[in-house]
N, C-alpha and C positions, 0 to 999 in steps of 0.2 A: 275426684271432684265431680259433684253432681250439678249438671247444667241447669236443672229446674230451680236451683236456689236463687238465681239472679234475675233482676229486672232489666239491667242495662249491661251491655258490653262496651267498654271504652278503650279504644285502641289508639295509642300515640304513635304517630308515623312521621317520617321526615319530609314529606311533601314532594318527593321526586316521582317522576312518571312511572318508572319501572317498579319501584316499591309500592306505589299506589295500586298498580295493576295486580300485584301479588296480594295486596291487602283485600282487594275485591274478591279474588279467588278464595282467600282464607275465610272471609265473612260470608260468602255465598254458601260455603260448606256449613258454617255455623247456623245460618238461616234455614238450611234444609233440614237440620236437626231439630231446631226449636224456633218456629216463626213468631213466638211471643216475645222473644228477647229483642230489646231495642238496641240496634247497632249504631255506634257512633265512632267516627274517625276524627282524630284531632291532628291538624297539620299546621306548621308554622309558615307556609308559603304556598304559592300557586293555587290558592283557593278557587278562583273563578274558572280557571282552566280545568282543574280536577273535578269541579262540580259537574261539568259537562259529561264526564265519564259515567255518571250515575243515572242517566236518563232511563235506563232499563233496570235500575236497581233502586227503586224508591224506598226500600226498607233500610237503606244505609244513609245515615245523616252525617254531613260534613261540617266541621267546626274549625274556623281559623282561630288560632291562639298563639299570640306572640306579644312581645313588648315593643314592637317597632311601629305599630299603627294603632289608630283608635279602634278599628274593627277587631284587630288582634287582641287588644286589651279588653274590649267588651267580651270577646270570646272566652278569655280567662275568667272573667266574672260570671259568665253564663255557666261555666263548669261547676260552680258552687251548687247548682240545683241538684247535682248528683250526690252531694255530700251525705245525705241521710238515707240513700237508697241502697239496696243490695246490688253491688256492682262486681262484675268481673273486669278488672282493669289490666291491660297488657301494654307494656312498652316494647316496641318492635326490636327484634334482634339486629345487632350491627357488628361489623367486623372490628370496629374500634370501640371507644368508650362513649357511652351515651351521655348526653349533657346532664349534668347534675340538676340543672333547673327543671328539666322534664321529669326527672325522678322525684324531685321534691313536690312538684305540682301534682303528679300522680299519687304520691303518698298523702297529700293533704285531702284529696278527694276520698281516699280509702279509709280515713281515720274514723269516721262517725257512723258509717252505715253497714258495718259488718261485711266489708268488701274483701275480695281476694285480689291482691296485687301481684301480678306475675311478671317476672323479668328474666333476663338472660345474663349469665355470668360474663363479666368483662374485667375481672381482676381488681375492681374497686371494692375495698373492704367494707365500705359503707352499705353495700348491697344487702348484707345480712340484717341490717337494721331497717332497711327500707321495704324490702319485699317480703311477702308471706310465702311465696313460692319462687324458687330459682331453677331455671332449666339450662341445659347445655345447648350452645349454638354449634351444631355439628356442621362443619364446613367441608367434610369429606364427601358429602352428597349434594346434588344440585338443590338450589334453594326451594323450589316447589315441593320436592320430596321431603325436605326438612320441615316445611310448613305442615305437611300431612302428619308427620310424627308429632308436631305440637298439637294439632287438632285432636289426635288420639290421647295425648297426655292430659289434655283438658277435659277428657271424658266424653268427647263427641266421636261420631263416625265420619269417615271420609265418604261423603255422598256423591261428590263430583271429582273424578280423577283427572279429566282433561282440562287444561287451561284454555279459556276462551272468553272473549269480551263481546257482549251483544251491543248492537248499534242499529240505528235507522238507516236503511239503504236509500240512497238518493244520488242519482246520476248528474245532478246539477253542477257539481264541481268539474265533471268531465266536459260538459258543455261550456262552462265558464272559461276553461283553458284550451278549448278546441282540440281535445284529445279523445281517442276512442278506446274502449275497453280492450285490454289485452294487447295493446299496440304501443305501449310506452313502458319505460323502466323508471322506478323511483330510486333515486340515489341520495342517501342521507349521510353526509360527510362531517357534520359538525356536532361536537359534544359540548358539554357545559364549560369546558376549558380548552385552551389551545392544545395542551398535551393530549387531550382526548380526541382531537380532530385531525382530519387529513389536511395537509397544506396545499397551496395552489398548484405546485408542480405535480403532486400525486393525483390531484383531482383532474388536472388537464390530461395527464397520461391515461387515466382510467377512462375518461370520455373518449379520447382518441382510439383507445383499444376497442371499446364498445362499438364505436362507429365504423371501425375497420371490419367488424363482423357483420354489422347491420346498419348501413348508412341511413336508412329511412326511419328507424325506430326513434321515437322522441325520448329524451332524457329529462326527467323532472327532478330538479334539485329542491330538497325540502330543508327547512331550518326554522329557527325562531326569528323574531323581528330584528334582533341584534345581528343576525347573519345575512340579512337581505343585501346590504351594500356589497359585501364580499362576494356573495353568490351571483349577483347581477353581472359581475365581470365576465363570467363564463358565457353569458348569453351574447356578449359582444365578440367572443373568441370563437364560438362554435354555432353552427346551424342546428336546428331541432333541439335546442336546450332551453328549458323554461324554468323559472323559479316560482315555487309556491311556498311562501313563508308565512308564519303566524296564522295557520289555518285553525278554524274551530275543530273540535274533536270529531264531529260527524263528517265533515269534509275530509279530514285527514284519514279517517278510517276508510271512506269510500275511495279516496285516491289510491291508498295502498292496496286495498283488497281487490280492486279492478285492474291492477297493473299486470304486466307480463312477468315482472320479477322485481323484488325489493333487494337493494344492496345497501348495507349500512354498517357503520362502525358500531361497537357495543355502546348503546345509549338507550334512553327511555323510548324513543320512537322506534328503535329496532325491536324492543320488547313488545311494543304495541303490534308491530307486524307479526311477531311470533304468537301473540295472543289471538290474532286473526288467523293463525295457522297458514300464513302466506308463504309461498315459495320464496325463499330468501337466501342471500349470501351474507353471512355475518362475519365481520372482521374484528378480531380481538386486538386490543392495544396494550401497552405496557402497564396501564393501571386498571385493566379489567380484572375483576375478582373471578377466580376460576370456577366458583360454584354458582356464578350468576350467568354463565353462558346459556342461551336458550335451547338446550337440548330437549326441552318439553315440546318443541315444535318439530314434528316429524318431517316437515317440508323444508327445514332449514339446513343449509350446508354451513358449517361453522369452522372458520379458519383461525389458527393460532400458531404462535411460535414460542416454545418453552425455553426459558433461559438455560443455556449450556447444553441443550439436547443435541446429540450427535446423530440421531436416527432419521432426520429429515422427514419426520411425521408431523403433519400440520392440521389434521382433523381427526375426529373420532372421540367419543366420550370415554370409552374404556381405556384408551391409551392415556388420555388426559388424567383420569382419576388414578391410574397406576403411577404416573410420573410425578404429579403434583402432591398427591397424598394429603389433601386438605390444606396445603399452603395456598393462600389466596392470591398473593402477588407473585406469580411465577412466570409471567410472560414478558417477551420483548415485542417490539413492533413487528407486525406481519408484513413482509416485503411485498411490493407490487407484483413481482414475478409470480409469486404463489397465488395471488388473487387472480391475475390474468389467466393463468393455467386452468384454474377452476372455472372461470367464466366461459372458457371454450366449451365446456361440457354443459353449461346451464343455458347458454343463449342459442 
């Protein structure tokens, strides 16, 4: 596949934080190969928040496209401008089946401009009629390494190996919350669903344990606007606990990057900490995909519990890949005892 054939690259993505960070890494590599290629990311949600991620990446255009809002519908109409151009169109790999609506939309754009439509096999027979090129989604290696294989299969070179997100440094958020650099811990306990989150008992136990080691360190609980009421309860139960919810991207980056330690369940904010290469303790849960754990962050300690494993091993990439062998959903919840034992070494 010759990269100079195309005017635009159009990448359909699901709008989640972790996936979007990976998309930036992917497109940054493409840009380093060919800076004349116009890069576009199509998302169905989180447009305004994700737009903030692109401050340092002006060569990436973000388009909201969905049928749930006027702006989303307008975004779908705007995609017609690509119809008669030479495009490289990619629908992002997913562990499940990609929405047929996305596939049809991508196909429509590809019909008139001699475009290449690249997708990933997901057992839907219709794929052979939709895509001009189908690739395997290799779940036996971590996701960033898989993206590197895709970059090469598309005819580009991997110009950037290390995952990193660039942002504007600003200590204003520390002054706003009355905290000092390297003298607080960021604790991110809430995922997109209850099953992905720590409950009140576990959060309380974790805060007590941290304070038993260092009573003076401040603990910053982060989350979205929907988490604030729940998280505020802990500021009434414990001293030196603050809540920072619904932060803008730049503030969130500065808050995480200037902390003593980031502790988080497997979620988009935890991937952001790992893109910052922050010293982190990452806790896998039962719906964590094994190939999505942030082993790309050399400063992260990653804890997991493999279903049915009798070896009492809870960290390490080599052991995980040996046991899971590409099976994505292979975890149980990681017990608090395991987390606390590792925290003794990190605090």
